[in-house]
One Martini backbone bead per residue (centre of mass of N, CA, C, O) as a GRO file, in nm:
protein
   75
    1UNK     BB    1   3.164 -21.239   0.811
    2UNK     BB    2   2.870 -21.095   0.712
    3UNK     BB    3   2.518 -21.167   0.763
    4UNK     BB    4   2.211 -21.154   0.603
    5UNK     BB    5   1.863 -21.136   0.693
    6UNK     BB    6   1.577 -21.213   0.478
    7UNK     BB    7   1.258 -21.189   0.465
    8UNK     BB    8   1.012 -21.370   0.268
    9UNK     BB    9   0.819 -21.578   0.430
   10UNK     BB   10   0.484 -21.653   0.573
   11UNK     BB   11   0.307 -21.906   0.775
   12UNK     BB   12   0.006 -22.060   0.875
   13UNK     BB   13  -0.041 -22.354   1.091
   14UNK     BB   14  -0.305 -22.589   1.127
   15UNK     BB   15  -0.323 -22.865   1.334
   16UNK     BB   16  -0.541 -23.137   1.275
   17UNK     BB   17  -0.768 -23.362   1.364
   18UNK     BB   18  -0.833 -23.683   1.157
   19UNK     BB   19  -0.818 -23.919   1.339
   20UNK     BB   20  -0.803 -24.276   1.288
   21UNK     BB   21  -0.634 -24.516   1.167
   22UNK     BB   22  -0.620 -24.852   1.084
   23UNK     BB   23  -0.342 -24.875   1.281
   24UNK     BB   24  -0.392 -24.631   1.518
   25UNK     BB   25  -0.309 -24.371   1.404
   26UNK     BB   26  -0.276 -24.041   1.391
   27UNK     BB   27  -0.448 -23.802   1.212
   28UNK     BB   28  -0.353 -23.525   0.999
   29UNK     BB   29  -0.438 -23.174   0.929
   30UNK     BB   30  -0.348 -22.907   0.722
   31UNK     BB   31  -0.382 -22.555   0.769
   32UNK     BB   32  -0.293 -22.316   0.522
   33UNK     BB   33  -0.166 -21.974   0.563
   34UNK     BB   34  -0.070 -21.750   0.352
   35UNK     BB   35   0.071 -21.435   0.354
   36UNK     BB   36   0.220 -21.355   0.596
   37UNK     BB   37   0.353 -21.120   0.758
   38UNK     BB   38   0.685 -21.093   0.843
   39UNK     BB   39   0.621 -20.849   1.066
   40UNK     BB   40   0.452 -21.013   1.240
   41UNK     BB   41   0.347 -21.085   1.536
   42UNK     BB   42   0.300 -21.361   1.725
   43UNK     BB   43   0.048 -21.261   1.879
   44UNK     BB   44  -0.118 -21.195   1.623
   45UNK     BB   45  -0.110 -21.473   1.492
   46UNK     BB   46  -0.241 -21.622   1.731
   47UNK     BB   47  -0.507 -21.465   1.732
   48UNK     BB   48  -0.593 -21.553   1.449
   49UNK     BB   49  -0.586 -21.856   1.503
   50UNK     BB   50  -0.810 -21.858   1.718
   51UNK     BB   51  -1.030 -21.753   1.529
   52UNK     BB   52  -1.011 -21.985   1.320
   53UNK     BB   53  -1.075 -22.217   1.525
   54UNK     BB   54  -1.378 -22.134   1.566
   55UNK     BB   55  -1.439 -22.245   1.253
   56UNK     BB   56  -1.371 -22.530   1.341
   57UNK     BB   57  -1.443 -22.877   1.384
   58UNK     BB   58  -1.177 -22.960   1.451
   59UNK     BB   59  -0.912 -23.050   1.639
   60UNK     BB   60  -0.647 -22.898   1.784
   61UNK     BB   61  -0.285 -22.955   1.804
   62UNK     BB   62  -0.149 -22.701   1.642
   63UNK     BB   63   0.056 -22.403   1.618
   64UNK     BB   64   0.215 -22.261   1.326
   65UNK     BB   65   0.522 -22.095   1.214
   66UNK     BB   66   0.650 -22.031   0.885
   67UNK     BB   67   0.974 -21.926   0.806
   68UNK     BB   68   1.145 -21.751   0.536
   69UNK     BB   69   1.493 -21.708   0.463
   70UNK     BB   70   1.743 -21.504   0.346
   71UNK     BB   71   2.095 -21.536   0.275
   72UNK     BB   72   2.366 -21.289   0.285
   73UNK     BB   73   2.628 -21.112   0.207
   74UNK     BB   74   2.778 -20.846   0.329
   75UNK     BB   75   2.894 -20.536   0.161
   0.00000   0.00000   0.00000
């Protein structure tokens, strides 16, 4: 049985440092940018992320790309 993978959505997530909590744990804040083209190269998405980080006051902890795919049986 062959299965097709169909890209549905993609989003860019910038995980930012949001200080230290009352019990000493690191707090994080996600900046989510939706509607990234599913066909966009990772290098291009990373380049945009770096540009967006220049506009942020908080320290960046990670850059993530979340892709959502639909799978269905090939007919």
